[in-house]
C-alpha positions in Angstrom: -34.5 -27.0 -122.6 -31.8 -27.3 -119.9 -31.8 -31.0 -120.1 -31.9 -31.4 -123.9 -29.9 -28.4 -125.1 -27.5 -28.5 -122.1 -26.8 -32.2 -122.6 -26.2 -31.8 -126.3 -23.6 -29.1 -125.6 -21.8 -31.3 -123.1 -21.9 -34.2 -125.5 -20.5 -32.1 -128.3 -17.7 -30.9 -126.0 -16.9 -34.5 -125.1 -16.9 -35.5 -128.8 -14.3 -32.8 -129.5 -12.1 -33.3 -126.5 -12.5 -37.0 -125.8 -13.8 -36.3 -122.3 -15.8 -38.8 -120.2 -19.3 -37.8 -119.1 -21.4 -38.6 -116.1 -25.0 -37.6 -116.7 -27.0 -36.7 -113.5 -30.3 -38.4 -114.5 -33.1 -39.2 -112.1 -35.4 -41.9 -110.8 -38.2 -39.7 -112.3 -37.5 -41.5 -115.7 -39.4 -44.4 -114.2 -42.5 -42.2 -113.6 -45.1 -43.8 -111.4 -43.6 -47.2 -111.6 -45.4 -50.4 -112.3 -42.3 -52.4 -111.4 -41.0 -52.5 -107.8 -38.2 -52.0 -106.9 -37.0 -50.3 -110.1 -34.2 -51.8 -112.0 -32.2 -50.1 -114.7 -33.9 -52.2 -117.4 -37.3 -50.9 -116.5 -38.6 -48.5 -119.1 -40.9 -46.5 -116.9 -44.5 -45.4 -116.7 -44.4 -41.7 -117.6 -47.2 -39.3 -118.6 -45.6 -37.4 -121.4 -48.1 -34.5 -121.1 -48.6 -34.2 -117.3 -47.5 -31.4 -115.0 -44.4 -33.3 -114.1 -43.5 -34.4 -117.6 -41.1 -31.5 -118.4 -38.7 -32.8 -115.9 -39.4 -36.5 -116.5 -39.2 -36.4 -120.3 -36.3 -33.9 -120.2 -34.2 -36.4 -118.4 -35.3 -39.2 -120.6 -34.4 -37.2 -123.6 -31.0 -36.4 -122.2 -30.4 -40.1 -121.7 -31.4 -40.7 -125.3 -28.9 -38.1 -126.5 -26.2 -39.7 -124.4 -27.0 -43.2 -125.9 -26.9 -41.8 -129.5 -23.6 -40.0 -128.9 -22.1 -43.1 -127.4 -23.1 -45.2 -130.4 -22.3 -42.7 -133.1 -19.2 -41.1 -131.6 -17.9 -43.7 -129.2 -18.0 -41.2 -126.3 -17.6 -42.8 -122.8 -20.8 -41.9 -120.9 -22.2 -43.0 -117.6 -25.8 -42.3 -116.5 -26.6 -42.0 -112.8 -30.3 -42.4 -112.1 -30.4 -40.6 -108.8 -33.1 -41.3 -106.3 -34.2 -39.0 -103.5 -31.2 -37.4 -101.9 -31.0 -35.1 -98.8 -28.5 -33.6 -96.5 -27.2 -30.3 -95.0 -27.4 -27.1 -97.0 -30.7 -28.0 -98.6 -32.8 -24.9 -99.3 -35.7 -24.2 -96.9 -37.9 -23.7 -100.0 -36.8 -26.3 -102.5 -40.2 -28.1 -102.1 -38.9 -31.6 -101.4 -40.4 -33.7 -98.7 -37.4 -33.8 -96.3 -36.7 -30.1 -96.4 -40.5 -29.3 -96.1 -40.9 -31.5 -93.1 -37.8 -30.2 -91.3 -38.6 -26.6 -92.0 -42.1 -27.0 -90.7 -41.1 -29.2 -87.7 -38.5 -26.7 -86.3 -40.9 -23.7 -86.4 -41.7 -22.5 -82.9 -45.4 -22.2 -83.7 -45.8 -26.0 -83.8 -47.8 -25.8 -87.0 -48.9 -29.1 -88.6 -46.7 -30.9 -91.1 -48.1 -30.9 -94.6 -48.6 -34.4 -96.1 -49.8 -34.7 -99.7 -52.1 -37.6 -100.3 -52.7 -40.1 -97.5 -49.0 -40.4 -96.7 -48.7 -44.1 -97.6 -46.7 -43.3 -100.7 -43.1 -44.4 -100.3 -39.7 -43.0 -101.0 -36.1 -44.0 -100.3 -33.7 -41.4 -99.1 -30.0 -41.4 -99.7 -27.6 -39.1 -97.7 -25.6 -36.7 -99.9 -22.2 -38.1 -99.0 -23.2 -41.5 -100.1 -24.5 -40.1 -103.4 -21.3 -38.1 -104.0 -19.2 -41.2 -103.3 -21.3 -43.2 -105.8 -20.9 -40.5 -108.5 -17.2 -40.4 -108.1 -17.0 -44.2 -108.3 -19.2 -44.3 -111.4 -16.9 -41.8 -113.1 -13.8 -43.7 -112.3 -14.9 -47.3 -113.0 -13.0 -48.7 -116.0 -14.8 -48.8 -119.4 -15.9 -52.2 -120.6 -15.9 -50.9 -124.2 -19.7 -50.9 -124.3 -21.6 -49.3 -127.2 -24.2 -47.8 -124.9 -23.9 -45.7 -121.8 -23.5 -47.5 -118.5 -26.7 -46.8 -116.5 -26.7 -47.2 -112.7 -29.3 -46.5 -110.1 -27.8 -44.5 -107.1 -30.1 -44.4 -104.1 -30.9 -46.0 -100.8 -33.0 -49.2 -101.1 -34.5 -48.7 -97.6 -38.1 -47.8 -98.3 -40.2 -45.6 -96.0 -43.6 -44.1 -96.2 -44.1 -40.3 -96.1 -46.1 -40.6 -92.9 -43.3 -42.6 -91.3 -40.8 -39.9 -92.4 -43.0 -37.2 -90.9 -43.2 -39.1 -87.6 -39.4 -39.7 -87.5 -38.6 -36.0 -88.1 -41.2 -34.8 -85.6 -39.8 -37.1 -82.9 -36.2 -36.0 -83.8 -37.0 -32.3 -83.0 -39.5 -33.1 -80.2 -42.4 -31.6 -82.2 -45.9 -32.7 -81.2 -47.6 -31.1 -84.2 -50.3 -32.9 -86.1 -50.4 -33.7 -89.8 -52.3 -31.6 -92.4 -53.4 -33.7 -95.3 -53.7 -32.1 -98.7 -54.6 -33.6 -102.2 -51.8 -35.6 -103.9 -50.5 -33.8 -107.0 -51.3 -35.3 -110.3 -48.8 -38.1 -111.4 -47.0 -38.0 -108.1 -45.3 -41.4 -107.8 -46.9 -43.8 -105.2 -43.8 -45.9 -104.8 -40.2 -45.3 -105.4 -37.3 -47.6 -104.4 -34.2 -48.5 -106.3 -32.8 -51.9 -107.1 -29.0 -51.2 -106.6 -27.8 -54.7 -107.5 -25.9 -53.2 -110.5 -24.2 -50.6 -108.3 -23.2 -53.2 -105.8 -21.8 -55.5 -108.4 -20.1 -53.0 -110.8 -19.1 -50.3 -108.4 -18.9 -52.1 -105.1 -21.1 -49.2 -103.9 -24.0 -49.1 -101.4 -25.2 -46.4 -99.0 -23.5 -46.3 -95.6 -25.3 -43.5 -93.7 -28.6 -44.6 -92.1 -31.7 -42.4 -92.4 -31.6 -41.6 -88.7 -28.0 -40.5 -88.8 -28.5 -38.5 -91.9 -31.6 -36.8 -90.7 -29.9 -35.8 -87.4 -27.1 -34.0 -89.4 -29.6 -32.4 -91.7 -31.9 -31.2 -88.9 -28.9 -29.8 -87.0 -27.9 -27.8 -90.1 -31.4 -26.4 -90.6 -31.6 -25.4 -86.9 -28.2 -23.7 -87.1 -29.2 -21.7 -90.2 -32.6 -20.8 -88.7 -30.9 -19.4 -85.6 -28.7 -17.2 -87.7 -31.6 -16.1 -89.9 -35.1 -16.6 -88.3 -36.7 -15.3 -91.5 -36.0 -18.7 -93.0 -38.8 -20.1 -90.9 -41.4 -17.7 -92.4 -41.0 -19.0 -95.9 -44.1 -20.6 -97.4 -43.7 -24.4 -97.9 -44.6 -25.6 -101.4 -44.7 -29.1 -102.9 -42.3 -29.5 -105.7 -40.7 -32.8 -105.0 -37.9 -34.0 -107.3 -35.4 -36.8 -107.2 -32.4 -35.0 -106.1 
């Protein structure tokens, strides 16, 4: 409802005011992709009735609304398909893999890190400042007078497995905890990596912050907040991974 009704309200406002829109879409529109890496032309492999489909199809529907408003009302709309993003100020309980691993790794009890599936599934992680810079650039790029929204992947094309990420975070905090494997949730993507050729060409954009540098900043932020409020380390970790 948020994606469909909310996007419609924003499009109506833009139609009345002549405003430009950037839609924060997601790599989840590609589902569990059969094409790798994912280009903006790929139409996706999404289960429309699965447990993740509300988010996936909500964003796909929002993109459809934007495309129709562009064609029918000549609204200038850009769609950012955002891949996994991380950085300081993430919630301890947002359920994404980076925050889950860090929250578990910095606990004094040295409890194991929870990995869903066998850990060979891959993701690509973009630091938040790189994403923000990409969104601003996308908003400001001159219009080419296109009759459909400009769609651009924004993410880091450096691919890493979940197990490799767990090991990297553990070593960063000097945690020797083991890994606790749990079943992979239904329809959880096995591979996820953006093709950012369009962003490089049209926006002159690509990520600048390495995963190691970004994780160091993020871990420091989590540790600082945990020192101020130790109760943050008692929150149950859940799996609710999303793109952002």
